[in-house]
CHARMM internal coordinates of N, CA and C (Angstrom, degrees):
IC EDIT
DIST 1 N 1 CA 1.4983
DIST 1 CA 1 C 1.5721
ANGL 1 N 1 CA 1 C 102.91
DIST 1 C 2 N 1.3572
ANGL 1 CA 1 C 2 N 112.49
DIHE 1 N 1 CA 1 C 2 N 130.94
DIST 2 N 2 CA 1.4657
ANGL 1 C 2 N 2 CA 117.56
DIHE 1 CA 1 C 2 N 2 CA 176.78
DIST 2 CA 2 C 1.4744
ANGL 2 N 2 CA 2 C 113.52
DIHE 1 C 2 N 2 CA 2 C -100.63
DIST 2 C 3 N 1.3348
ANGL 2 CA 2 C 3 N 114.76
DIHE 2 N 2 CA 2 C 3 N 152.78
DIST 3 N 3 CA 1.5158
ANGL 2 C 3 N 3 CA 119.36
DIHE 2 CA 2 C 3 N 3 CA 174.51
DIST 3 CA 3 C 1.5415
ANGL 3 N 3 CA 3 C 105.61
DIHE 2 C 3 N 3 CA 3 C -84.32
DIST 3 C 4 N 1.3101
ANGL 3 CA 3 C 4 N 121.55
DIHE 3 N 3 CA 3 C 4 N 134.08
DIST 4 N 4 CA 1.4312
ANGL 3 C 4 N 4 CA 126.75
DIHE 3 CA 3 C 4 N 4 CA 179.82
DIST 4 CA 4 C 1.4661
ANGL 4 N 4 CA 4 C 115.08
DIHE 3 C 4 N 4 CA 4 C -136.37
DIST 4 C 5 N 1.2978
ANGL 4 CA 4 C 5 N 117.10
DIHE 4 N 4 CA 4 C 5 N 162.29
DIST 5 N 5 CA 1.4655
ANGL 4 C 5 N 5 CA 121.99
DIHE 4 CA 4 C 5 N 5 CA 180.00
DIST 5 CA 5 C 1.4793
ANGL 5 N 5 CA 5 C 117.80
DIHE 4 C 5 N 5 CA 5 C -83.15
DIST 5 C 6 N 1.3120
ANGL 5 CA 5 C 6 N 116.42
DIHE 5 N 5 CA 5 C 6 N 144.80
DIST 6 N 6 CA 1.4866
ANGL 5 C 6 N 6 CA 121.84
DIHE 5 CA 5 C 6 N 6 CA 176.23
DIST 6 CA 6 C 1.5237
ANGL 6 N 6 CA 6 C 109.34
DIHE 5 C 6 N 6 CA 6 C -127.25
DIST 6 C 7 N 1.3682
ANGL 6 CA 6 C 7 N 117.46
DIHE 6 N 6 CA 6 C 7 N 106.27
DIST 7 N 7 CA 1.4846
ANGL 6 C 7 N 7 CA 120.09
DIHE 6 CA 6 C 7 N 7 CA -177.55
DIST 7 CA 7 C 1.4986
ANGL 7 N 7 CA 7 C 108.90
DIHE 6 C 7 N 7 CA 7 C -59.94
DIST 7 C 8 N 1.3148
ANGL 7 CA 7 C 8 N 112.22
DIHE 7 N 7 CA 7 C 8 N 140.13
DIST 8 N 8 CA 1.5525
ANGL 7 C 8 N 8 CA 118.15
DIHE 7 CA 7 C 8 N 8 CA -177.11
DIST 8 CA 8 C 1.4855
ANGL 8 N 8 CA 8 C 111.31
DIHE 7 C 8 N 8 CA 8 C -125.02
DIST 8 C 9 N 1.2823
ANGL 8 CA 8 C 9 N 120.46
DIHE 8 N 8 CA 8 C 9 N 141.39
DIST 9 N 9 CA 1.4625
ANGL 8 C 9 N 9 CA 122.19
DIHE 8 CA 8 C 9 N 9 CA 172.52
DIST 9 CA 9 C 1.5932
ANGL 9 N 9 CA 9 C 109.04
DIHE 8 C 9 N 9 CA 9 C -107.86
DIST 9 C 10 N 1.2761
ANGL 9 CA 9 C 10 N 117.07
DIHE 9 N 9 CA 9 C 10 N -7.51
DIST 10 N 10 CA 1.4939
ANGL 9 C 10 N 10 CA 121.64
DIHE 9 CA 9 C 10 N 10 CA -173.17
DIST 10 CA 10 C 1.5781
ANGL 10 N 10 CA 10 C 112.72
DIHE 9 C 10 N 10 CA 10 C -70.50
DIST 10 C 11 N 1.3102
ANGL 10 CA 10 C 11 N 116.91
DIHE 10 N 10 CA 10 C 11 N -6.01
DIST 11 N 11 CA 1.4759
ANGL 10 C 11 N 11 CA 117.57
DIHE 10 CA 10 C 11 N 11 CA -177.35
DIST 11 CA 11 C 1.4581
ANGL 11 N 11 CA 11 C 111.96
DIHE 10 C 11 N 11 CA 11 C -61.16
DIST 11 C 12 N 1.4487
ANGL 11 CA 11 C 12 N 118.06
DIHE 11 N 11 CA 11 C 12 N -27.57
DIST 12 N 12 CA 1.3611
ANGL 11 C 12 N 12 CA 119.42
DIHE 11 CA 11 C 12 N 12 CA 177.45
DIST 12 CA 12 C 1.5517
ANGL 12 N 12 CA 12 C 117.16
DIHE 11 C 12 N 12 CA 12 C -57.09
DIST 12 C 13 N 1.3247
ANGL 12 CA 12 C 13 N 111.38
DIHE 12 N 12 CA 12 C 13 N -28.58
DIST 13 N 13 CA 1.5034
ANGL 12 C 13 N 13 CA 118.07
DIHE 12 CA 12 C 13 N 13 CA 176.39
DIST 13 CA 13 C 1.5393
ANGL 13 N 13 CA 13 C 112.15
DIHE 12 C 13 N 13 CA 13 C -68.65
DIST 13 C 14 N 1.3503
ANGL 13 CA 13 C 14 N 112.29
DIHE 13 N 13 CA 13 C 14 N -26.82
DIST 14 N 14 CA 1.5334
ANGL 13 C 14 N 14 CA 116.39
DIHE 13 CA 13 C 14 N 14 CA -173.75
DIST 14 CA 14 C 1.5078
ANGL 14 N 14 CA 14 C 111.99
DIHE 13 C 14 N 14 CA 14 C -119.74
DIST 14 C 15 N 1.3424
ANGL 14 CA 14 C 15 N 117.66
DIHE 14 N 14 CA 14 C 15 N 21.29
DIST 15 N 15 CA 1.4348
ANGL 14 C 15 N 15 CA 117.41
DIHE 14 CA 14 C 15 N 15 CA -176.03
DIST 15 CA 15 C 1.5010
ANGL 15 N 15 CA 15 C 117.92
DIHE 14 C 15 N 15 CA 15 C -58.25
DIST 15 C 16 N 1.3999
ANGL 15 CA 15 C 16 N 117.54
DIHE 15 N 15 CA 15 C 16 N -33.62
DIST 16 N 16 CA 1.4682
ANGL 15 C 16 N 16 CA 115.09
DIHE 15 CA 15 C 16 N 16 CA 175.47
DIST 16 CA 16 C 1.5097
ANGL 16 N 16 CA 16 C 113.07
DIHE 15 C 16 N 16 CA 16 C -69.59
DIST 16 C 17 N 1.2679
ANGL 16 CA 16 C 17 N 117.75
DIHE 16 N 16 CA 16 C 17 N -37.21
DIST 17 N 17 CA 1.4505
ANGL 16 C 17 N 17 CA 121.85
DIHE 16 CA 16 C 17 N 17 CA 176.67
DIST 17 CA 17 C 1.5139
ANGL 17 N 17 CA 17 C 115.31
DIHE 16 C 17 N 17 CA 17 C -62.84
DIST 17 C 18 N 1.4425
ANGL 17 CA 17 C 18 N 112.64
DIHE 17 N 17 CA 17 C 18 N -40.93
DIST 18 N 18 CA 1.4787
ANGL 17 C 18 N 18 CA 119.92
DIHE 17 CA 17 C 18 N 18 CA 176.22
DIST 18 CA 18 C 1.5527
ANGL 18 N 18 CA 18 C 109.44
DIHE 17 C 18 N 18 CA 18 C -63.00
DIST 18 C 19 N 1.3925
ANGL 18 CA 18 C 19 N 116.39
DIHE 18 N 18 CA 18 C 19 N -46.24
DIST 19 N 19 CA 1.4430
ANGL 18 C 19 N 19 CA 122.51
DIHE 18 CA 18 C 19 N 19 CA -178.94
DIST 19 CA 19 C 1.5373
ANGL 19 N 19 CA 19 C 111.40
DIHE 18 C 19 N 19 CA 19 C -58.21
DIST 19 C 20 N 1.3281
ANGL 19 CA 19 C 20 N 115.45
DIHE 19 N 19 CA 19 C 20 N -41.01
DIST 20 N 20 CA 1.4958
ANGL 19 C 20 N 20 CA 120.29
DIHE 19 CA 19 C 20 N 20 CA -178.91
DIST 20 CA 20 C 1.5107
ANGL 20 N 20 CA 20 C 109.11
DIHE 19 C 20 N 20 CA 20 C -73.29
DIST 20 C 21 N 1.3382
ANGL 20 CA 20 C 21 N 118.30
DIHE 20 N 20 CA 20 C 21 N -45.81
DIST 21 N 21 CA 1.4705
ANGL 20 C 21 N 21 CA 121.06
DIHE 20 CA 20 C 21 N 21 CA -172.19
DIST 21 CA 21 C 1.5869
ANGL 21 N 21 CA 21 C 109.98
DIHE 20 C 21 N 21 CA 21 C -68.33
DIST 21 C 22 N 1.3562
ANGL 21 CA 21 C 22 N 114.12
DIHE 21 N 21 CA 21 C 22 N -36.44
DIST 22 N 22 CA 1.4828
ANGL 21 C 22 N 22 CA 117.93
DIHE 21 CA 21 C 22 N 22 CA -176.66
DIST 22 CA 22 C 1.4956
ANGL 22 N 22 CA 22 C 114.86
DIHE 21 C 22 N 22 CA 22 C -106.33
DIST 22 C 23 N 1.3763
ANGL 22 CA 22 C 23 N 117.21
DIHE 22 N 22 CA 22 C 23 N 11.10
DIST 23 N 23 CA 1.4528
ANGL 22 C 23 N 23 CA 120.18
DIHE 22 CA 22 C 23 N 23 CA 178.08
DIST 23 CA 23 C 1.4603
ANGL 23 N 23 CA 23 C 112.16
DIHE 22 C 23 N 23 CA 23 C 56.42
DIST 23 C 24 N 1.2392
ANGL 23 CA 23 C 24 N 123.45
DIHE 23 N 23 CA 23 C 24 N 45.41
DIST 24 N 24 CA 1.4214
ANGL 23 C 24 N 24 CA 126.79
DIHE 23 CA 23 C 24 N 24 CA 177.84
DIST 24 CA 24 C 1.4704
ANGL 24 N 24 CA 24 C 111.90
DIHE 23 C 24 N 24 CA 24 C -91.00
DIST 24 C 25 N 1.3762
ANGL 24 CA 24 C 25 N 117.78
DIHE 24 N 24 CA 24 C 25 N 119.64
DIST 25 N 25 CA 1.4935
ANGL 24 C 25 N 25 CA 120.19
DIHE 24 CA 24 C 25 N 25 CA -173.49
DIST 25 CA 25 C 1.5037
ANGL 25 N 25 CA 25 C 108.25
DIHE 24 C 25 N 25 CA 25 C -68.99
DIST 25 C 26 N 1.3548
ANGL 25 CA 25 C 26 N 115.21
DIHE 25 N 25 CA 25 C 26 N 153.81
DIST 26 N 26 CA 1.4323
ANGL 25 C 26 N 26 CA 125.23
DIHE 25 CA 25 C 26 N 26 CA -178.62
DIST 26 CA 26 C 1.5609
ANGL 26 N 26 CA 26 C 113.06
DIHE 25 C 26 N 26 CA 26 C -62.58
DIST 26 C 27 N 1.3598
ANGL 26 CA 26 C 27 N 116.48
DIHE 26 N 26 CA 26 C 27 N -20.49
DIST 27 N 27 CA 1.4753
ANGL 26 C 27 N 27 CA 119.10
DIHE 26 CA 26 C 27 N 27 CA -179.89
DIST 27 CA 27 C 1.5408
ANGL 27 N 27 CA 27 C 111.11
DIHE 26 C 27 N 27 CA 27 C -84.47
DIST 27 C 28 N 1.2972
ANGL 27 CA 27 C 28 N 117.19
DIHE 27 N 27 CA 27 C 28 N -0.29
DIST 28 N 28 CA 1.4552
ANGL 27 C 28 N 28 CA 120.34
DIHE 27 CA 27 C 28 N 28 CA 178.11
DIST 28 CA 28 C 1.5481
ANGL 28 N 28 CA 28 C 110.25
DIHE 27 C 28 N 28 CA 28 C -112.50
DIST 28 C 29 N 1.3331
ANGL 28 CA 28 C 29 N 114.40
DIHE 28 N 28 CA 28 C 29 N 143.20
DIST 29 N 29 CA 1.5153
ANGL 28 C 29 N 29 CA 115.95
DIHE 28 CA 28 C 29 N 29 CA -175.10
DIST 29 CA 29 C 1.5584
ANGL 29 N 29 CA 29 C 109.15
DIHE 28 C 29 N 29 CA 29 C -100.98
DIST 29 C 30 N 1.2741
ANGL 29 CA 29 C 30 N 116.11
DIHE 29 N 29 CA 29 C 30 N 145.66
DIST 30 N 30 CA 1.4420
ANGL 29 C 30 N 30 CA 123.12
DIHE 29 CA 29 C 30 N 30 CA 168.40
DIST 30 CA 30 C 1.5178
ANGL 30 N 30 CA 30 C 109.26
DIHE 29 C 30 N 30 CA 30 C -92.11
DIST 30 C 31 N 1.2724
ANGL 30 CA 30 C 31 N 116.25
DIHE 30 N 30 CA 30 C 31 N 110.50
DIST 31 N 31 CA 1.4462
ANGL 30 C 31 N 31 CA 119.59
DIHE 30 CA 30 C 31 N 31 CA -168.88
DIST 31 CA 31 C 1.5820
ANGL 31 N 31 CA 31 C 111.19
DIHE 30 C 31 N 31 CA 31 C -105.47
DIST 31 C 32 N 1.3787
ANGL 31 CA 31 C 32 N 119.23
DIHE 31 N 31 CA 31 C 32 N -19.21
DIST 32 N 32 CA 1.4465
ANGL 31 C 32 N 32 CA 124.69
DIHE 31 CA 31 C 32 N 32 CA 176.37
DIST 32 CA 32 C 1.4452
ANGL 32 N 32 CA 32 C 110.46
DIHE 31 C 32 N 32 CA 32 C -165.81
DIST 32 C 33 N 1.3591
ANGL 32 CA 32 C 33 N 115.34
DIHE 32 N 32 CA 32 C 33 N 152.64
DIST 33 N 33 CA 1.3861
ANGL 32 C 33 N 33 CA 124.09
DIHE 32 CA 32 C 33 N 33 CA 169.07
DIST 33 CA 33 C 1.5441
ANGL 33 N 33 CA 33 C 108.90
DIHE 32 C 33 N 33 CA 33 C -128.08
DIST 33 C 34 N 1.2492
ANGL 33 CA 33 C 34 N 116.06
DIHE 33 N 33 CA 33 C 34 N 162.43
DIST 34 N 34 CA 1.4953
ANGL 33 C 34 N 34 CA 120.85
DIHE 33 CA 33 C 34 N 34 CA 179.20
DIST 34 CA 34 C 1.4912
ANGL 34 N 34 CA 34 C 111.57
DIHE 33 C 34 N 34 CA 34 C -137.15
DIST 34 C 35 N 1.3680
ANGL 34 CA 34 C 35 N 115.53
DIHE 34 N 34 CA 34 C 35 N 122.92
DIST 35 N 35 CA 1.4416
ANGL 34 C 35 N 35 CA 121.63
DIHE 34 CA 34 C 35 N 35 CA -179.33
DIST 35 CA 35 C 1.6123
ANGL 35 N 35 CA 35 C 100.80
DIHE 34 C 35 N 35 CA 35 C -91.92
DIST 35 C 36 N 1.2907
ANGL 35 CA 35 C 36 N 110.86
DIHE 35 N 35 CA 35 C 36 N 159.70
DIST 36 N 36 CA 1.5098
ANGL 35 C 36 N 36 CA 119.12
DIHE 35 CA 35 C 36 N 36 CA 173.62
DIST 36 CA 36 C 1.4426
ANGL 36 N 36 CA 36 C 112.23
DIHE 35 C 36 N 36 CA 36 C -117.21
DIST 36 C 37 N 1.2982
ANGL 36 CA 36 C 37 N 116.88
DIHE 36 N 36 CA 36 C 37 N 138.06
DIST 37 N 37 CA 1.4708
ANGL 36 C 37 N 37 CA 123.83
DIHE 36 CA 36 C 37 N 37 CA 178.18
DIST 37 CA 37 C 1.5182
ANGL 37 N 37 CA 37 C 109.95
DIHE 36 C 37 N 37 CA 37 C -152.73
DIST 37 C 38 N 1.3141
ANGL 37 CA 37 C 38 N 115.37
DIHE 37 N 37 CA 37 C 38 N 161.68
DIST 38 N 38 CA 1.4408
ANGL 37 C 38 N 38 CA 118.89
DIHE 37 CA 37 C 38 N 38 CA 175.05
DIST 38 CA 38 C 1.5231
ANGL 38 N 38 CA 38 C 111.85
DIHE 37 C 38 N 38 CA 38 C -67.93
DIST 38 C 39 N 1.2984
ANGL 38 CA 38 C 39 N 116.03
DIHE 38 N 38 CA 38 C 39 N 132.85
DIST 39 N 39 CA 1.4487
ANGL 38 C 39 N 39 CA 125.24
DIHE 38 CA 38 C 39 N 39 CA -169.74
DIST 39 CA 39 C 1.5383
ANGL 39 N 39 CA 39 C 107.95
DIHE 38 C 39 N 39 CA 39 C -79.63
DIST 39 C 40 N 1.3287
ANGL 39 CA 39 C 40 N 115.98
DIHE 39 N 39 CA 39 C 40 N 136.83
DIST 40 N 40 CA 1.4883
ANGL 39 C 40 N 40 CA 123.97
DIHE 39 CA 39 C 40 N 40 CA 166.90
DIST 40 CA 40 C 1.4621
ANGL 40 N 40 CA 40 C 106.45
DIHE 39 C 40 N 40 CA 40 C -103.16
DIST 40 C 41 N 1.3893
ANGL 40 CA 40 C 41 N 117.44
DIHE 40 N 40 CA 40 C 41 N 99.42
DIST 41 N 41 CA 1.4284
ANGL 40 C 41 N 41 CA 119.41
DIHE 40 CA 40 C 41 N 41 CA -173.71
DIST 41 CA 41 C 1.5094
ANGL 41 N 41 CA 41 C 112.58
DIHE 40 C 41 N 41 CA 41 C -68.08
DIST 41 C 42 N 1.3608
ANGL 41 CA 41 C 42 N 119.75
DIHE 41 N 41 CA 41 C 42 N -16.82
DIST 42 N 42 CA 1.4358
ANGL 41 C 42 N 42 CA 121.50
DIHE 41 CA 41 C 42 N 42 CA 179.90
DIST 42 CA 42 C 1.5652
ANGL 42 N 42 CA 42 C 112.56
DIHE 41 C 42 N 42 CA 42 C -84.78
DIST 42 C 43 N 1.3598
ANGL 42 CA 42 C 43 N 118.31
DIHE 42 N 42 CA 42 C 43 N -10.47
DIST 43 N 43 CA 1.4316
ANGL 42 C 43 N 43 CA 120.76
DIHE 42 CA 42 C 43 N 43 CA -176.13
DIST 43 CA 43 C 1.6317
ANGL 43 N 43 CA 43 C 105.25
DIHE 42 C 43 N 43 CA 43 C -69.46
DIST 43 C 44 N 1.3645
ANGL 43 CA 43 C 44 N 111.78
DIHE 43 N 43 CA 43 C 44 N 145.18
DIST 44 N 44 CA 1.4946
ANGL 43 C 44 N 44 CA 118.64
DIHE 43 CA 43 C 44 N 44 CA -175.47
DIST 44 CA 44 C 1.5325
ANGL 44 N 44 CA 44 C 109.28
DIHE 43 C 44 N 44 CA 44 C -63.81
DIST 44 C 45 N 1.2819
ANGL 44 CA 44 C 45 N 120.42
DIHE 44 N 44 CA 44 C 45 N -35.48
DIST 45 N 45 CA 1.4706
ANGL 44 C 45 N 45 CA 121.73
DIHE 44 CA 44 C 45 N 45 CA 179.91
DIST 45 CA 45 C 1.5549
ANGL 45 N 45 CA 45 C 112.61
DIHE 44 C 45 N 45 CA 45 C -64.74
DIST 45 C 46 N 1.2272
ANGL 45 CA 45 C 46 N 118.04
DIHE 45 N 45 CA 45 C 46 N -23.25
DIST 46 N 46 CA 1.4632
ANGL 45 C 46 N 46 CA 122.46
DIHE 45 CA 45 C 46 N 46 CA 178.86
DIST 46 CA 46 C 1.5408
ANGL 46 N 46 CA 46 C 113.45
DIHE 45 C 46 N 46 CA 46 C -85.36
DIST 46 C 47 N 1.3442
ANGL 46 CA 46 C 47 N 116.25
DIHE 46 N 46 CA 46 C 47 N 0.22
DIST 47 N 47 CA 1.4881
ANGL 46 C 47 N 47 CA 118.64
DIHE 46 CA 46 C 47 N 47 CA -179.65
DIST 47 CA 47 C 1.6503
ANGL 47 N 47 CA 47 C 109.53
DIHE 46 C 47 N 47 CA 47 C -93.64
DIST 47 C 48 N 1.2758
ANGL 47 CA 47 C 48 N 113.88
DIHE 47 N 47 CA 47 C 48 N -10.13
DIST 48 N 48 CA 1.4755
ANGL 47 C 48 N 48 CA 119.33
DIHE 47 CA 47 C 48 N 48 CA 177.14
DIST 48 CA 48 C 1.4347
ANGL 48 N 48 CA 48 C 113.47
DIHE 47 C 48 N 48 CA 48 C -91.65
DIST 48 C 49 N 1.3986
ANGL 48 CA 48 C 49 N 118.43
DIHE 48 N 48 CA 48 C 49 N 129.80
DIST 49 N 49 CA 1.4417
ANGL 48 C 49 N 49 CA 118.15
DIHE 48 CA 48 C 49 N 49 CA -172.91
DIST 49 CA 49 C 1.5572
ANGL 49 N 49 CA 49 C 104.24
DIHE 48 C 49 N 49 CA 49 C -143.86
DIST 49 C 50 N 1.3380
ANGL 49 CA 49 C 50 N 115.15
DIHE 49 N 49 CA 49 C 50 N 136.76
DIST 50 N 50 CA 1.4875
ANGL 49 C 50 N 50 CA 121.06
DIHE 49 CA 49 C 50 N 50 CA 177.08
DIST 50 CA 50 C 1.5298
ANGL 50 N 50 CA 50 C 106.49
DIHE 49 C 50 N 50 CA 50 C -130.95
DIST 50 C 51 N 1.3869
ANGL 50 CA 50 C 51 N 116.56
DIHE 50 N 50 CA 50 C 51 N 155.86
DIST 51 N 51 CA 1.3836
ANGL 50 C 51 N 51 CA 124.08
DIHE 50 CA 50 C 51 N 51 CA 177.92
DIST 51 CA 51 C 1.5076
ANGL 51 N 51 CA 51 C 110.37
DIHE 50 C 51 N 51 CA 51 C -63.31
DIST 51 C 52 N 1.3004
ANGL 51 CA 51 C 52 N 121.65
DIHE 51 N 51 CA 51 C 52 N 158.24
DIST 52 N 52 CA 1.4167
ANGL 51 C 52 N 52 CA 125.11
DIHE 51 CA 51 C 52 N 52 CA -176.78
DIST 52 CA 52 C 1.5099
ANGL 52 N 52 CA 52 C 110.34
DIHE 51 C 52 N 52 CA 52 C -134.10
DIST 52 C 53 N 1.3772
ANGL 52 CA 52 C 53 N 115.17
DIHE 52 N 52 CA 52 C 53 N 143.94
DIST 53 N 53 CA 1.4506
ANGL 52 C 53 N 53 CA 122.66
DIHE 52 CA 52 C 53 N 53 CA 171.53
DIST 53 CA 53 C 1.5248
ANGL 53 N 53 CA 53 C 108.41
DIHE 52 C 53 N 53 CA 53 C -70.81
DIST 53 C 54 N 1.3397
ANGL 53 CA 53 C 54 N 112.36
DIHE 53 N 53 CA 53 C 54 N 164.15
DIST 54 N 54 CA 1.5161
ANGL 53 C 54 N 54 CA 116.78
DIHE 53 CA 53 C 54 N 54 CA 174.65
DIST 54 CA 54 C 1.4954
ANGL 54 N 54 CA 54 C 109.44
DIHE 53 C 54 N 54 CA 54 C -62.97
DIST 54 C 55 N 1.2849
ANGL 54 CA 54 C 55 N 116.55
DIHE 54 N 54 CA 54 C 55 N 140.26
DIST 55 N 55 CA 1.4963
ANGL 54 C 55 N 55 CA 125.86
DIHE 54 CA 54 C 55 N 55 CA 177.30
DIST 55 CA 55 C 1.5265
ANGL 55 N 55 CA 55 C 109.66
DIHE 54 C 55 N 55 CA 55 C -51.73
DIST 55 C 56 N 1.3271
ANGL 55 CA 55 C 56 N 118.29
DIHE 55 N 55 CA 55 C 56 N -49.49
DIST 56 N 56 CA 1.4554
ANGL 55 C 56 N 56 CA 125.93
DIHE 55 CA 55 C 56 N 56 CA -175.74
DIST 56 CA 56 C 1.5581
ANGL 56 N 56 CA 56 C 112.01
DIHE 55 C 56 N 56 CA 56 C -61.01
DIST 56 C 57 N 1.3168
ANGL 56 CA 56 C 57 N 117.91
DIHE 56 N 56 CA 56 C 57 N -23.03
DIST 57 N 57 CA 1.4476
ANGL 56 C 57 N 57 CA 121.45
DIHE 56 CA 56 C 57 N 57 CA -179.76
DIST 57 CA 57 C 1.5294
ANGL 57 N 57 CA 57 C 113.55
DIHE 56 C 57 N 57 CA 57 C -80.36
DIST 57 C 58 N 1.3427
ANGL 57 CA 57 C 58 N 116.58
DIHE 57 N 57 CA 57 C 58 N -12.54
DIST 58 N 58 CA 1.4414
ANGL 57 C 58 N 58 CA 119.29
DIHE 57 CA 57 C 58 N 58 CA -171.10
DIST 58 CA 58 C 1.5409
ANGL 58 N 58 CA 58 C 114.34
DIHE 57 C 58 N 58 CA 58 C -136.73
DIST 58 C 59 N 1.2242
ANGL 58 CA 58 C 59 N 120.03
DIHE 58 N 58 CA 58 C 59 N -4.77
DIST 59 N 59 CA 1.4666
ANGL 58 C 59 N 59 CA 123.31
DIHE 58 CA 58 C 59 N 59 CA -170.41
DIST 59 CA 59 C 1.5036
ANGL 59 N 59 CA 59 C 112.52
DIHE 58 C 59 N 59 CA 59 C -137.63
DIST 59 C 60 N 1.3835
ANGL 59 CA 59 C 60 N 112.44
DIHE 59 N 59 CA 59 C 60 N 137.85
DIST 60 N 60 CA 1.4854
ANGL 59 C 60 N 60 CA 118.81
DIHE 59 CA 59 C 60 N 60 CA 172.67
DIST 60 CA 60 C 1.5482
ANGL 60 N 60 CA 60 C 103.62
DIHE 59 C 60 N 60 CA 60 C -113.21
DIST 60 C 61 N 1.2566
ANGL 60 CA 60 C 61 N 115.99
DIHE 60 N 60 CA 60 C 61 N 117.47
DIST 61 N 61 CA 1.4586
ANGL 60 C 61 N 61 CA 121.61
DIHE 60 CA 60 C 61 N 61 CA -179.44
DIST 61 CA 61 C 1.5488
ANGL 61 N 61 CA 61 C 110.63
DIHE 60 C 61 N 61 CA 61 C -83.29
DIST 61 C 62 N 1.3769
ANGL 61 CA 61 C 62 N 115.36
DIHE 61 N 61 CA 61 C 62 N 130.68
DIST 62 N 62 CA 1.4603
ANGL 61 C 62 N 62 CA 115.61
DIHE 61 CA 61 C 62 N 62 CA 178.77
DIST 62 CA 62 C 1.5796
ANGL 62 N 62 CA 62 C 105.50
DIHE 61 C 62 N 62 CA 62 C -108.17
DIST 62 C 63 N 1.2837
ANGL 62 CA 62 C 63 N 111.85
DIHE 62 N 62 CA 62 C 63 N 134.80
DIST 63 N 63 CA 1.5181
ANGL 62 C 63 N 63 CA 117.02
DIHE 62 CA 62 C 63 N 63 CA -179.61
DIST 63 CA 63 C 1.4916
ANGL 63 N 63 CA 63 C 109.55
DIHE 62 C 63 N 63 CA 63 C -115.49
END
COOR INIT
IC SEED 1 N 1 CA 1 C
IC BUILD
């Protein structure tokens, strides 16, 4: 069983908590969050695949 991403829109409900916990300045926007869960390969949503840009071109990782 693989760990896979689940795109989420609910971060808008918790944006203040995310900003505080991750020290995200107010002049930066939170545009997406991704939850992780065990993948169900047979699920219809997991049969759709598109090409992706390089992570470094679109994401700033916060540690």
